[in-house]
C-alpha positions as CSV (number, residue, x, y, z in Angstrom):
1,M,-261.7,-118.9,77.6
2,H,-261.5,-116.4,74.7
3,R,-263.4,-113.1,74.4
4,F,-264.3,-111.6,71.2
5,R,-265.0,-107.7,71.2
6,I,-266.6,-106.8,68.1
7,D,-267.6,-103.4,66.8
8,A,-270.0,-103.0,64.1
9,S,-272.6,-100.8,62.4
10,A,-275.7,-100.5,64.2
11,E,-277.8,-102.5,61.8
12,P,-280.3,-105.2,62.7
13,Q,-278.3,-107.7,60.8
14,S,-275.1,-107.1,62.5
15,F,-275.5,-109.2,65.9
16,L,-277.1,-112.0,63.7
17,R,-274.1,-112.0,61.5
18,V,-271.8,-112.3,64.5
19,M,-273.9,-114.8,66.1
20,G,-273.9,-116.7,62.9
21,Q,-270.2,-117.3,62.9
22,F,-270.6,-119.2,66.2
23,A,-273.6,-121.2,65.1
24,Q,-271.9,-122.2,62.0
25,R,-269.6,-124.4,64.2
26,A,-271.9,-125.3,66.7
27,I,-270.3,-123.2,69.6
28,V,-272.8,-122.0,72.1
29,P,-270.9,-119.0,73.9
30,V,-271.2,-118.8,77.8
31,A,-271.9,-115.3,77.7
32,T,-273.0,-112.5,75.2
33,E,-273.5,-108.8,75.7
34,M,-274.4,-106.1,73.0
35,R,-274.7,-102.3,73.4
36,V,-275.9,-100.1,70.8
37,D,-274.2,-96.2,70.9
38,G,-275.5,-94.0,68.1
39,D,-274.7,-95.7,64.8
40,R,-272.1,-98.1,66.3
41,M,-272.7,-101.3,67.9
42,R,-270.2,-103.2,70.5
43,I,-270.6,-107.0,70.7
44,E,-268.7,-109.0,73.4
45,V,-268.8,-112.9,73.3
46,D,-267.4,-115.1,75.5
47,A,-266.5,-118.6,74.4
48,R,-265.0,-121.5,76.4
49,D,-263.0,-124.5,75.2
50,L,-262.0,-123.1,71.7
51,P,-258.6,-124.3,70.4
52,P,-256.6,-120.9,69.8
53,A,-256.4,-121.7,66.2
54,Q,-260.2,-122.0,66.0
55,A,-260.6,-118.8,68.0
56,A,-258.3,-117.0,65.5
57,L,-260.1,-118.3,62.5
58,I,-263.5,-117.1,63.9
59,A,-262.0,-113.6,64.8
60,A,-260.5,-113.6,61.1
61,K,-264.0,-114.6,59.7
62,L,-265.8,-112.0,61.7
63,R,-263.5,-109.3,60.3
64,E,-264.7,-110.2,56.8
65,A,-268.4,-110.0,57.6
66,V,-270.3,-106.9,56.3
67,A,-271.0,-104.3,58.9
68,V,-268.1,-105.5,61.1
69,T,-265.5,-102.5,61.5
70,G,-263.2,-103.9,64.0
71,V,-262.6,-107.5,66.0
72,E,-260.3,-108.2,69.3
73,L,-259.6,-111.3,70.4
74,D,-258.4,-112.1,74.0
75,H,-257.5,-115.4,75.9
76,R,-258.8,-115.2,79.5
77,A,-258.1,-117.5,82.3
78,P,-261.4,-119.6,83.3
79,Q,-263.1,-118.1,86.2
80,A,-263.9,-120.6,89.3
């Protein structure tokens, strides 16, 4: 499982742009969470069964997205 932690500006399109990167690849995340704190937004996305290269590509594309200010990618052991 991969967890993406995305920091973005708290703008109406930020969440949709992030989720669009997954939708374009027909990936349905197993979990998402979004929090707004002032003018910042933190989005966390868990995706299962992604090859490491594909997860890295998504992270790179997210870093290029408008309003995204940071992306972290972690590999997590699947939970039973």
